[in-house]
GUZABA-492418 format. One line per 4 residues: their letters; for each residue x, y, z of C-alpha. Coordinates in nm, 3 decimals. Layout:
N
A = X,Y,Z | ...
***
This chain:
708
MPAA = -0.001,0.002,0.001 | 0.157,0.337,-0.101 | 0.239,0.547,0.203 | 0.059,0.851,0.058
LVAA = -0.275,0.667,0.039 | -0.241,0.531,0.394 | -0.164,0.881,0.516 | -0.443,1.037,0.303
RAAA = -0.704,0.812,0.456 | -0.573,0.879,0.807 | -0.598,1.255,0.736 | -0.955,1.213,0.615
QTIL = -1.043,1.004,0.921 | -0.908,1.268,1.159 | -1.076,1.560,0.986 | -1.417,1.404,0.921
WESL = -1.483,1.238,1.256 | -1.255,1.411,1.509 | -1.238,1.776,1.399 | -1.564,1.829,1.209
RLNA = -1.751,1.542,1.383 | -1.989,1.494,1.094 | -2.113,1.161,1.231 | -2.231,1.323,1.553
LQGA = -2.542,1.476,1.394 | -2.867,1.336,1.532 | -3.204,1.335,1.352 | -3.084,1.325,0.992
VPHV = -2.828,1.161,0.768 | -2.534,1.406,0.723 | -2.403,1.470,0.372 | -2.056,1.598,0.295
LLVV = -1.958,1.772,-0.027 | -1.604,1.724,-0.164 | -1.516,2.015,-0.389 | -1.211,1.978,-0.619
DQVP = -1.073,2.174,-0.915 | -1.202,2.054,-1.245 | -0.848,1.948,-1.352 | -0.676,1.856,-1.024
CTLQ = -0.309,1.808,-0.951 | -0.167,1.482,-0.817 | -0.185,1.581,-0.451 | -0.552,1.675,-0.490
KVLL = -0.625,1.335,-0.646 | -0.453,1.148,-0.365 | -0.627,1.354,-0.094 | -0.965,1.303,-0.261
EGYL = -0.893,0.925,-0.278 | -0.827,0.926,0.095 | -1.156,1.091,0.171 | -1.346,0.852,-0.058
CELN = -1.181,0.550,0.092 | -1.253,0.660,0.446 | -1.617,0.748,0.374 | -1.675,0.421,0.186
KFNT = -1.522,0.208,0.459 | -1.704,0.399,0.732 | -2.030,0.303,0.563 | -1.961,-0.054,0.464
DTSP = -1.887,-0.376,0.647 | -1.573,-0.466,0.453 | -1.246,-0.489,0.638 | -1.036,-0.176,0.659
EEGM = -0.769,-0.315,0.428 | -1.005,-0.397,0.141 | -1.015,-0.125,-0.123 | -0.827,0.120,0.102
GAVD = -0.680,0.324,-0.179 | -0.586,0.011,-0.367 | -0.425,0.064,-0.705 | -0.541,-0.175,-0.976
STGS = -0.324,-0.330,-1.250 | -0.381,-0.033,-1.481 | -0.264,0.215,-1.221 | -0.602,0.381,-1.181
ICVS = -0.742,0.538,-0.871 | -1.072,0.724,-0.853 | -0.934,1.012,-1.058 | -0.666,0.898,-1.296
LDLA = -0.316,1.040,-1.237 | -0.312,1.148,-1.601 | -0.255,1.524,-1.571 | -0.547,1.589,-1.814
ARTP = -0.794,1.382,-1.612 | -1.096,1.574,-1.491 | -1.281,1.551,-1.159 | -1.605,1.354,-1.194
CFSC = -1.932,1.475,-1.050 | -2.135,1.221,-0.852 | -2.275,1.113,-0.518 | -2.278,0.790,-0.317
GFVE = -2.482,0.636,-0.039 | -2.835,0.771,-0.092 | -2.989,0.442,-0.198 | -2.779,0.212,0.017
GWRV = -2.883,0.368,0.348 | -2.535,0.497,0.442 | -2.480,0.666,0.773 | -2.283,0.952,0.608
TYGV = -2.332,1.017,0.234 | -2.113,1.225,0.011 | -2.092,1.399,-0.319 | -1.794,1.507,-0.539
LPFT = -1.835,1.846,-0.710 | -1.589,1.998,-0.966 | -1.545,2.363,-0.873 | -1.704,2.626,-1.101
AGCF = -1.668,2.981,-0.979 | -1.981,3.116,-1.151 | -2.229,2.887,-0.985 | -2.056,2.728,-0.685
LDSV = -2.234,2.902,-0.395 | -2.569,2.883,-0.573 | -2.520,2.507,-0.624 | -2.438,2.457,-0.256
RSLQ = -2.744,2.655,-0.146 | -2.967,2.462,-0.384 | -2.831,2.130,-0.259 | -2.883,2.231,0.104
AFLR = -3.244,2.334,0.041 | -3.312,2.019,-0.157 | -3.173,1.778,0.102 | -3.383,1.944,0.372
QCGE = -3.692,1.846,0.167 | -3.588,1.477,0.169 | -3.772,1.229,0.387 | -4.133,1.206,0.495
QSAV = -4.088,1.391,0.827 | -3.906,1.701,0.711 | -4.188,1.938,0.785 | -4.260,1.785,1.123
AANS = -3.894,1.814,1.233 | -3.868,2.174,1.115 | -4.165,2.273,1.325 | -4.071,2.076,1.636
NEGE = -4.013,2.267,1.960 | -3.685,2.090,2.032 | -3.399,2.334,2.099 | -3.617,2.647,2.139
GDGR = -3.348,2.790,2.363 | -3.125,2.857,2.062 | -3.320,3.161,1.960 | -3.472,3.013,1.638
AGLT = -3.796,2.882,1.774 | -4.089,2.923,1.540 | -3.909,2.832,1.215 | -4.153,2.718,0.947
MRRW = -4.026,2.517,0.649 | -4.262,2.489,0.353 | -4.297,2.138,0.223 | -4.233,2.129,-0.153
SEDE = -4.486,1.971,-0.391 | -4.396,1.651,-0.576 | -4.345,1.847,-0.898 | -4.125,2.105,-0.733
FART = -3.917,1.833,-0.567 | -3.879,1.649,-0.900 | -3.780,1.965,-1.090 | -3.510,2.049,-0.838
FESL = -3.387,1.688,-0.845 | -3.350,1.713,-1.222 | -3.150,2.035,-1.191 | -2.918,1.864,-0.943
ATLL = -2.917,1.522,-1.109 | -2.555,1.543,-1.221 | -2.436,1.591,-0.868 | -2.689,1.359,-0.700
GPRA = -2.646,1.071,-0.938 | -2.385,0.794,-0.953 | -2.073,0.797,-1.167 | -2.150,0.848,-1.533
VGNS = -2.084,0.580,-1.788 | -1.856,0.785,-2.009 | -1.631,0.923,-1.740 | -1.265,0.874,-1.821
SICN = -1.181,0.811,-1.458 | -1.239,0.471,-1.310 | -1.417,0.444,-0.977 | -1.203,0.215,-0.765
DGCN = -1.313,0.328,-0.423 | -1.498,0.021,-0.301 | -1.842,0.181,-0.334 | -2.133,-0.067,-0.319
SDCS = -2.360,0.155,-0.520 | -2.421,0.128,-0.898 | -2.144,0.371,-0.997 | -2.153,0.255,-1.357
GSAD = -2.468,0.445,-1.433 | -2.718,0.317,-1.693 | -2.790,0.410,-2.049 | -3.166,0.440,-1.987
ASWK = -3.111,0.652,-1.672 | -3.335,0.414,-1.474 | -3.136,0.509,-1.164 | -3.316,0.842,-1.157
SVLL = -3.655,0.699,-1.055 | -3.495,0.477,-0.794 | -3.289,0.763,-0.646 | -3.577,1.012,-0.657
NALR = -3.799,0.775,-0.463 | -3.525,0.697,-0.213 | -3.466,1.065,-0.144 | -3.835,1.155,-0.117
TGPQ = -3.938,0.866,0.105 | -3.619,0.788,0.290 | -3.470,0.943,0.602 | -3.417,1.312,0.660
RELL = -3.092,1.453,0.522 | -2.879,1.752,0.593 | -2.584,1.906,0.403 | -2.343,1.936,0.694
GCIL = -1.989,1.933,0.568 | -1.784,2.085,0.283 | -1.425,1.981,0.209 | -1.241,2.225,-0.020
VQRN = -0.957,2.047,-0.197 | -0.794,2.336,-0.381 | -0.510,2.358,-0.633 | -0.460,2.718,-0.514
AFQL = -0.756,2.898,-0.349 | -1.112,2.898,-0.474 | -1.174,3.241,-0.316 | -0.932,3.394,-0.563
ELEK = -1.150,3.278,-0.852 | -1.461,3.398,-0.671 | -1.292,3.731,-0.580 | -1.411,3.688,-0.225
YRLR = -1.182,3.746,0.073 | -1.325,3.458,0.276 | -1.527,3.194,0.093 | -1.537,2.998,0.411
LDLF = -1.751,3.268,0.582 | -2.031,3.210,0.332 | -2.027,2.841,0.404 | -2.011,2.896,0.780
NMGL = -2.316,3.123,0.752 | -2.499,2.829,0.595 | -2.410,2.617,0.896 | -2.156,2.397,0.714
RVAE = -1.853,2.251,0.878 | -1.563,2.331,0.650 | -1.218,2.186,0.599 | -0.990,2.374,0.355
HNHL = -0.684,2.236,0.186 | -0.514,2.526,0.013 | -0.220,2.573,-0.227 | -0.179,2.204,-0.305
EVMS = -0.030,2.262,-0.649 | 0.299,2.389,-0.511 | 0.335,2.076,-0.299 | 0.251,1.854,-0.596
ATAD = 0.519,1.982,-0.830 | 0.757,1.683,-0.802 | 0.487,1.421,-0.854 | 0.328,1.615,-1.139
ALIR = 0.663,1.648,-1.313 | 0.721,1.275,-1.291 | 0.384,1.205,-1.442 | 0.428,1.467,-1.710
ECSG = 0.759,1.318,-1.815 | 0.652,0.952,-1.813 | 0.302,0.991,-1.957 | 0.415,1.139,-2.287
IVGS = 0.302,1.497,-2.221 | 0.672,1.562,-2.236 | 0.794,1.280,-2.459 | 0.670,1.062,-2.738
GDDK = 0.305,1.082,-2.643 | 0.268,0.702,-2.667 | 0.352,0.613,-2.308 | 0.079,0.530,-2.060
ITGN = 0.063,0.579,-1.687 | 0.140,0.234,-1.545 | 0.080,0.090,-1.207 | 0.450,0.123,-1.128
LVEE = 0.443,0.491,-1.207 | 0.144,0.540,-0.979 | 0.325,0.361,-0.699 | 0.633,0.581,-0.755
CLKD = 0.429,0.903,-0.748 | 0.249,0.792,-0.434 | 0.581,0.760,-0.251 | 0.662,1.127,-0.306
NEIV = 0.794,1.258,0.027 | 0.628,1.593,0.018 | 0.284,1.439,-0.049 | 0.334,1.197,0.240
HYMR = 0.450,1.472,0.475 | 0.147,1.687,0.396 | -0.101,1.402,0.443 | 0.055,1.302,0.774
SCSF = 0.046,1.659,0.898 | -0.325,1.668,0.824 | -0.379,1.359,1.038 | -0.251,1.541,1.348
KPGV = -0.516,1.462,1.611 | -0.707,1.771,1.735 | -0.720,1.630,2.087 | -0.346,1.600,2.105
AESI = -0.290,1.944,1.942 | -0.535,2.102,2.188 | -0.374,1.929,2.486 | -0.012,2.032,2.420
GRAI = -0.116,2.368,2.265 | -0.322,2.477,2.559 | -0.054,2.371,2.808 | 0.203,2.588,2.617
ANSI = -0.031,2.883,2.569 | -0.157,2.891,2.930 | 0.205,2.861,3.062 | 0.323,3.151,2.849
DMWS = 0.017,3.360,2.950 | 0.082,3.285,3.316 | 0.446,3.400,3.303 | 0.388,3.708,3.083
WSRK = 0.301,3.950,3.365 | 0.395,3.989,3.729 | 0.097,4.048,3.960 | 0.001,4.144,4.313
YDND = -0.283,3.972,4.496 | -0.508,4.119,4.760 | -0.538,3.787,4.945 | -0.160,3.756,4.976
SSNG = -0.046,3.877,5.320 | 0.285,3.997,5.180 | 0.103,4.179,4.900 | 0.387,4.074,4.668
PHSA = 0.411,3.894,4.335 | 0.259,3.548,4.351 | 0.474,3.256,4.236 | 0.351,3.104,3.914
VPPA = 0.236,2.743,3.941 | 0.167,2.495,3.656 | -0.180,2.555,3.508 | -0.433,2.272,3.508
SFAA = -0.385,2.232,3.129 | -0.014,2.164,3.184 | -0.086,1.886,3.433 | -0.357,1.744,3.205
ALTD = -0.116,1.731,2.912 | 0.130,1.524,3.116 | -0.131,1.249,3.157 | -0.252,1.256,2.788
KGLW = -0.151,0.921,2.641 | -0.210,1.042,2.289 | 0.042,1.319,2.341 | 0.314,1.081,2.453
SLYG = 0.271,0.868,2.144 | 0.404,1.160,1.936 | 0.644,1.340,2.174 | 0.934,1.227,2.387
DGVL = 0.958,1.247,2.762 | 1.067,1.596,2.866 | 0.903,1.788,2.579 | 0.715,1.983,2.846
SWKD = 0.885,2.056,3.181 | 0.828,2.281,3.481 | 1.121,2.353,3.712 | 1.044,2.387,4.084
GGTK = 0.707,2.230,4.023 | 0.656,2.206,4.398 | 0.570,1.938,4.650 | 0.263,1.871,4.855
SGVG = 0.392,2.116,5.117 | 0.425,2.393,4.860 | 0.806,2.411,4.901 | 1.004,2.418,4.574
ASQL = 1.194,2.096,4.509 | 1.393,2.200,4.203 | 1.243,1.905,4.016 | 1.161,1.869,3.650
VSND = 0.803,1.769,3.602 | 0.764,1.523,3.313 | 0.507,1.263,3.212 | 0.532,1.084,3.547
ASVS = 0.201,0.926,3.634 | 0.243,1.037,3.998 | 0.189,1.400,3.903 | -0.150,1.516,4.023
TGDY = -0.380,1.682,3.776 | -0.612,1.838,4.028 | -0.399,2.024,4.282 | -0.169,2.239,4.062
CGRT = 0.135,2.040,4.172 | 0.046,2.081,4.540 | -0.038,2.455,4.532 | -0.360,2.648,4.531
PPVA = -0.420,2.826,4.196 | -0.410,3.202,4.241 | -0.700,3.430,4.167 | -0.663,3.714,3.916
GKIT = -0.444,3.990,4.049 | -0.336,4.335,3.950 | -0.054,4.355,3.694 | 0.261,4.524,3.822
GPGA = 0.487,4.486,3.529 | 0.629,4.244,3.269 | 0.680,3.888,3.394 | 0.956,3.645,3.317
PLRI = 1.139,3.690,2.989 | 1.067,3.444,2.714 | 1.385,3.301,2.565 | 1.429,3.102,2.243
FCHS = 1.752,2.903,2.224 | 1.886,2.796,1.880 | 2.108,2.496,1.815 | 2.390,2.739,1.725
GDVL = 2.382,2.895,2.073 | 2.209,3.215,1.959 | 1.939,3.340,2.194 | 1.636,3.557,2.131
CYEG = 1.481,3.730,2.436 | 1.133,3.884,2.482 | 1.119,4.104,2.793 | 0.815,4.328,2.753
GMED = 0.534,4.081,2.823 | 0.350,3.884,2.561 | 0.017,3.917,2.387 | -0.248,3.666,2.502
CLLN = -0.181,3.344,2.315 | -0.408,3.227,2.034 | -0.461,2.860,1.948 | -0.523,2.683,1.618
TGYY = -0.556,2.311,1.698 | -0.842,2.178,1.491 | -1.048,2.126,1.806 | -1.377,2.308,1.770
PAAH = -1.583,2.322,2.094 | -1.900,2.402,1.898 | -1.877,2.064,1.725 | -1.924,1.900,2.068
APER = -2.225,2.116,2.171 | -2.547,1.915,2.181 | -2.749,2.190,2.011 | -2.509,2.190,1.713
NCVS = -2.558,1.818,1.666 | -2.940,1.822,1.676 | -3.078,1.863,1.323 | -3.393,2.056,1.424
AHRR = -3.189,2.305,1.630 | -2.929,2.324,1.351 | -3.202,2.416,1.095 | -3.354,2.677,1.321
RFPT = -3.011,2.832,1.365 | -2.921,2.818,0.996 | -3.236,2.855,0.789 | -3.225,2.855,0.412
EEEE = -3.317,3.178,0.234 | -3.677,3.076,0.168 | -3.753,2.966,0.522 | -3.953,3.188,0.751
VNGD = -3.816,3.301,1.087 | -4.061,3.378,1.366 | -4.335,3.432,1.103 | -4.156,3.727,0.941
EGVE = -4.077,3.623,0.587 | -3.776,3.779,0.431 | -3.585,3.882,0.747 | -3.297,3.644,0.666
KEAV = -3.289,3.757,0.299 | -3.269,4.122,0.402 | -2.983,4.041,0.643 | -2.790,3.860,0.368
ACEK = -2.845,4.146,0.126 | -2.725,4.392,0.388 | -2.414,4.181,0.455 | -2.334,4.178,0.082
RGRL = -2.312,4.560,0.071 | -1.975,4.552,0.248 | -1.850,4.678,0.579 | -2.115,4.834,0.799
KKKE = -2.095,5.127,1.036 | -2.131,5.034,1.402 | -2.491,5.151,1.419 | -2.586,4.953,1.110
YLAL = -2.401,4.649,1.241 | -2.590,4.651,1.571 | -2.922,4.696,1.386 | -2.836,4.394,1.167
LKAT = -2.758,4.179,1.471 | -3.092,4.279,1.627 | -3.280,4.198,1.307 | -3.127,3.854,1.279
EKKR = -3.129,3.781,1.654 | -2.754,3.734,1.671 | -2.546,3.841,1.967 | -2.248,4.069,1.959
VERG = -1.914,3.911,2.031 | -1.777,4.100,2.326 | -1.428,4.232,2.286 | -1.171,4.024,2.471
TTRS = -1.366,3.698,2.492 | -1.238,3.549,2.167 | -1.028,3.650,1.871 | -1.037,3.512,1.526
CDDG = -0.748,3.369,1.328 | -0.833,3.326,0.966 | -1.202,3.353,1.050 | -1.235,3.148,1.365
EAVR = -0.942,2.903,1.331 | -0.770,3.030,1.647 | -0.917,3.105,1.986 | -0.776,3.289,2.282
ASGS = -0.611,3.041,2.514 | -0.729,3.207,2.832 | -1.098,3.199,2.727 | -1.335,2.945,2.878
DADR = -1.519,2.685,2.676 | -1.826,2.897,2.711 | -1.640,3.190,2.558 | -1.512,2.981,2.273
GGNV = -1.861,2.844,2.211 | -1.962,3.192,2.100 | -2.317,3.295,2.009 | -2.620,3.078,2.000
TGAC = -2.759,3.198,1.668 | -2.588,3.203,1.330 | -2.220,3.173,1.259 | -1.972,3.389,1.446
VGSS = -1.615,3.399,1.568 | -1.561,3.102,1.795 | -1.882,2.920,1.703 | -1.788,2.822,1.349
IGGT = -1.669,2.464,1.291 | -1.374,2.419,1.061 | -1.063,2.588,0.919 | -0.753,2.533,0.712
FPVG = -0.563,2.207,0.746 | -0.310,2.106,0.862 | -0.351,2.254,1.206 | -0.136,2.293,1.519
EVIS = -0.006,2.629,1.623 | 0.023,2.866,1.924 | 0.040,3.234,1.824 | 0.160,3.533,2.025
ESFD = 0.401,3.828,1.992 | 0.578,4.080,2.211 | 0.327,4.315,2.377 | 0.590,4.591,2.345
LSKL = 0.761,4.535,2.009 | 1.069,4.725,2.127 | 1.144,4.471,2.401 | 1.274,4.197,2.171
NGSC = 1.649,4.156,2.149 | 1.909,3.897,2.061 | 2.005,3.680,1.766 | 1.866,3.368,1.602
TIFA = 1.941,3.131,1.316 | 1.701,3.087,1.026 | 1.692,2.746,0.852 | 1.402,2.823,0.612
YPSL = 1.226,3.118,0.459 | 0.972,3.191,0.182 | 1.121,3.251,-0.163 | 1.005,3.544,-0.377
SKTV = 0.758,3.297,-0.533 | 0.623,3.222,-0.186 | 0.750,2.864,-0.144 | 0.948,2.733,0.153
TLSL = 1.321,2.748,0.080 | 1.603,2.610,0.296 | 1.892,2.832,0.395 | 2.191,2.660,0.243
PKPA = 2.466,2.565,0.307 | 2.389,2.670,0.663 | 2.124,2.867,0.857 | 2.138,3.246,0.833
VLTI = 2.189,3.455,1.147 | 1.956,3.750,1.220 | 2.044,4.013,1.479 | 1.751,4.195,1.638
RNGI = 1.767,4.511,1.847 | 1.464,4.675,2.001 | 1.236,4.457,1.787 | 1.404,4.550,1.458
VTDI = 1.626,4.333,1.237 | 1.952,4.527,1.239 | 2.188,4.278,1.076 | 2.198,3.954,0.878
SADA = 2.496,3.728,0.836 | 2.712,3.784,0.528 | 2.673,3.424,0.414 | 2.291,3.439,0.419
PEEL = 2.114,3.350,0.096 | 2.074,3.642,-0.135 | 1.699,3.591,-0.165 | 1.652,3.620,0.213
IELI = 1.861,3.937,0.218 | 1.646,4.069,-0.068 | 1.325,3.997,0.127 | 1.448,4.196,0.428
ELVR = 1.559,4.483,0.209 | 1.218,4.482,0.043 | 1.055,4.527,0.388 | 1.299,4.807,0.478
QTEG = 1.238,4.995,0.157 | 0.860,4.988,0.201 | 0.823,5.016,0.584 | 1.140,5.190,0.691
SCYV = 1.249,4.930,0.944 | 1.207,4.552,0.944 | 1.006,4.484,1.263 | 0.964,4.135,1.411
RELG = 0.603,4.059,1.502 | 0.445,3.718,1.530 | 0.594,3.447,1.746 | 0.446,3.120,1.612
IGLS = 0.501,2.790,1.788 | 0.418,2.498,1.557 | 0.298,2.179,1.724 | 0.303,1.908,1.456
PFLG = 0.583,1.650,1.479 | 0.499,1.537,1.126 | 0.676,1.847,0.983 | 1.026,1.975,1.043
RDRV = 1.374,2.034,0.894 | 1.381,1.685,0.746 | 1.009,1.683,0.663 | 0.956,1.994,0.456
VSDV = 0.653,2.095,0.254 | 0.664,2.386,0.006 | 0.349,2.573,0.124 | 0.446,2.836,0.385
TAFE = 0.113,2.822,0.572 | 0.124,2.441,0.606 | 0.490,2.450,0.716 | 0.409,2.695,0.993
RQFG = 0.268,2.397,1.180 | 0.615,2.232,1.199 | 0.718,2.155,1.557 | 0.936,2.458,1.621
VHLS = 0.934,2.836,1.607 | 0.868,3.084,1.327 | 0.870,3.466,1.332 | 0.704,3.712,1.101
LGQR = 0.901,3.999,0.956 | 0.722,4.323,0.867 | 0.467,4.544,1.041 | 0.152,4.362,0.909
HPLF = -0.038,4.138,1.147 | -0.425,4.137,1.152 | -0.459,3.945,1.477 | -0.292,4.182,1.725
VKQA = -0.368,4.554,1.753 | -0.085,4.721,1.939 | -0.178,4.930,2.240 | -0.002,5.220,2.415
AKRN = -0.033,5.051,2.758 | -0.117,4.722,2.929 | -0.423,4.778,3.144 | -0.583,4.601,3.437
DDDS = -0.945,4.497,3.451 | -1.029,4.828,3.618 | -0.876,5.010,3.320 | -0.580,5.137,3.523
VAVQ = -0.247,5.156,3.340 | -0.012,4.875,3.444 | 0.267,4.902,3.198 | 0.348,5.184,2.949
VDGP = 0.462,5.070,2.606 | 0.784,5.220,2.464 | 0.760,5.064,2.116 | 0.540,5.157,1.816
VLKR = 0.161,5.140,1.849 | 0.064,4.983,1.512 | -0.290,4.966,1.382 | -0.443,4.648,1.250
KAGK = -0.380,4.737,0.888 | -0.035,4.882,0.943 | 0.243,4.779,0.706 | 0.242,4.571,0.393
YHID = 0.450,4.267,0.466 | 0.410,3.958,0.683 | 0.700,3.721,0.593 | 0.739,3.403,0.797
VFLD = 1.095,3.279,0.869 | 1.167,2.951,1.048 | 1.411,2.933,1.339 | 1.655,2.651,1.404
ASRL = 1.526,2.645,1.763 | 1.616,2.378,2.021 | 1.404,2.498,2.315 | 1.187,2.771,2.460
EMGD = 1.210,2.883,2.828 | 0.991,3.122,3.023 | 1.020,3.127,3.404 | 0.998,2.767,3.525
FSLD = 0.837,2.653,3.201 | 1.034,2.487,2.924 | 0.947,2.344,2.583 | 1.202,2.114,2.413
FTKG = 1.172,2.108,2.031 | 1.412,1.809,2.007 | 1.150,1.581,2.163 | 0.916,1.550,1.873
LVGF = 0.866,1.202,1.734 | 0.778,1.095,1.381 | 0.599,0.769,1.458 | 0.281,0.738,1.252
PTAS = -0.007,0.515,1.360 | -0.175,0.299,1.096 | -0.525,0.425,1.001 | -0.797,0.233,1.172
PITA = -1.174,0.234,1.111 | -1.388,0.469,1.310 | -1.723,0.355,1.439 | -2.012,0.583,1.512
***
């Protein structure tokens, strides 16, 4: 079995059932739409094959090994690896009674969103009990009580079915790609189209259905073709759970070149893609690394990510506490998330002992013992290592400096406090909320455009039309929220990263759950994969000093490039890059000069801590965003950073000034450049907390079937 197909199915398994939790929906059969470019690259085809294999095996009784991405004697998978092969359009599982059905849709910019909306509305009309479920009183607390869904007539249902027949039907007879995914349905189609009457009857009289998931498998980015800043927001507003795979073409270059050369596109034109060639392409290291990074378990990412983020937040500021008799700074103790991570068995299957440590963790008597806390089972998870957790106190100044040590001995030091950490782990609390997994509550929360809300027809349409006009003034925004019964997200409870991918580490689960009506920051389910990152930056940009070695950077064509023959050394003073080693790659020097010419000085902003042990110096992928998840550290050069708005002072809860900032106070849209560079880091230390980047493992568990 080619490693890429094993990894692709494992990635699909993780995303479908653990991140998006599509199989958790109650009251209707969930349907997931797999959207792929019309002419996909090799990486897209392999990833699609992984999703199809996982969905087919989830729904059938065959053993996990049978048909799991198997390559037949002609070298065909679901979409042929011929570079000219086109993505088929079909669906599976409607007639067979599958627990989770799916459809494959070739992307067309002009009609994509309309097609998705039509499919959502149609599937809600499926089943005999649709109208009853829509009018049920279950879940009235979500603010959408009173939703009325009109039941379509037989003729209207049949007409809509005909308009969607290409997507709803099985694989067409004349498709050049061979379906080899183990599907039990009649994927061969039929010349007399007799499947239509069978499928129409099954949809009309069968169980209720709900379009719940959308997987975007993109050569580059669909939103560029749609000229929309965030396509995912439109899908979130429909209630869909979305997984995006972006910029796959750049990571598919090696495999595509091999196929191009051997298939006759560059050559005689008489050669055919053989099974041996398929096997060779599916061993491509970059494809395997990307697939494995997408299989990073959200539970593990959340466990180690929250332990890191909470530890950094805890040490960022010194505080005084009213309940302390000495009225002095309280000693930091390991947060509960740190102790919980130490007992997470899933975490220790991917990281080595000592990856997380806490010096002077304390004893039962509260006296420091100068011990290193590791994954010892004797560590208590409930008593904060023997101490009572402190209550919130008043900030008195910056806390412990955060230091990053490189293998070369260079050290980078943050001394002005840190911004509250953000997390991107693929764990979405809303996916675990009971009201989000109840179909009647889901439909009240996310009505289609024709549905009536509280008896007022057209309210939702007016809201959508208002949203399309662009950015609203505050007064208009509040009026819109009132009209659609949505709640305002209070400042400071959550922050968005790429439209909801990251949440503030210090927020509670309730905070991260967000609003109870519609889609909003913190309540959306989905994001860009792979995941696994903790994000912060210096609260005072001028308090960053030291030197660091850079082993990789983005080229001028925006692909990850290694610094050869050795890492480049950056010198940073007062948050500004002041020097770069003479033997640094010319392209890296050119990037820094480009920032200086445009912005005056090259500031260092984001501190990103990647969590995925499936990526690293010896496991490189070309896409910069994907490689940010590598277990290590990356910095952003340039003033631009949409997640953190710089402030003139750090304030307490009572709005009193705690620390005055000496560095620049940059607005959200300040600067032009955000260039990620990757540090050759060995460890991170802050106070008693330490993170060892040499302790990541590369073991990869074999994919196993998931049961509902």
